[in-house]
Steps between C-alpha positions, in 0.01 A plus 500: 500500500538878527615676185549854366361587160376789297142490386246664265137495614266363233165498684330435827167356614316559827509212746265486796436823681837670518752300302607470138669239278750682281655360185856615448761429232812438703853511373598187690196274470287624206132559564400448864188552707526645852239546766524833681292529813345810652573750219134586450405541868407839655816481709735444209677802350409585142871474409496123543227454242681734261792255486283245325351712223560361146851558358648612834872416508601326821797380701381204708607243755270205462432160649534267202379145496557309178172401328286687754199667343519797733796636697551795740699820498723576797619848401414729207586846380463702180846626391369679184163667566312640205441872475436593138333164421254567783422861402536521121176375338679378187760307691233357728309372197816344355574336834147360517541355153843349584358345815213336315733362233737354765214333686382341177837390360750419784418156641609305806744284302679813361860507608601813702835667446518676158123540475480652848787736434343613172162583666662661807729725293218586258276620778779711643557649154129584468521688831816689396393614154403864487386515135454291186353198675187471279647191340607333818223237487588405140868458584421307813283251308772447239772449757287281728417263213868405482494387862179303456645279232333634181707811450429736208801610298346646187184676387390206281461285808262748654301540178477127440205437260374854563697726257614825655532830325862580394507804733390286789759232427768773486407630843489144647848435364625805692322386816657154487837627604413820681564580861230633731645851485518516121271745322290346226230740386180357348137602466261381771319273250819326396591434866157340540548290191837375618363415844218301343742315274734409789207381716385289207848349485480426871160335456644262243751376759297522823156336465382629835587862434144606444380859511734764642263729680747775574557565129200736483631713787838508336357618169308779667787647702757469223275653234 
């Protein structure tokens, strides 16, 4: 059948000489894989390949076959192109981190709907923020956990068997209910400690989480 859906690109892999297989979280069908032919050929415009870069927000018309491993895209456009995320080094590092987290945590069996809307609106918020977005990745991890089924609602959950300093617990308590545009000042080292604690919390619930390679880049640009 032919269906309309919004989508968020998670990743793509090269396929044969000029094609790609792109993995997209769709609002209608959850995570789907699509083959896109000819986007890497010399005759293809660079704009086509740009549509399938990680975290691109899409409006799509797709051919959907239930239980098919790979489907096809009939029409696609990007209604909300990134500007500041693409040019601001700090936002780019945050987006890289968010993308890696999503690829490691959101699985095929995950239901779309609320999870999709949360990710979609969060990425649009990252693009729109003009200042005070140094804590975006911390807030995103906290909020995402609630859609993944192991939500964190107090600092003690994050600390677990690893006791946190009282000052760190106090900042985490503020983060738990904060919006993306809320200003919560903290030293760089405390931000790093909180990130490490939250990732430790994630590791306890997702065995396959493994090393998050983009963390080092994030630490450098937010220092």
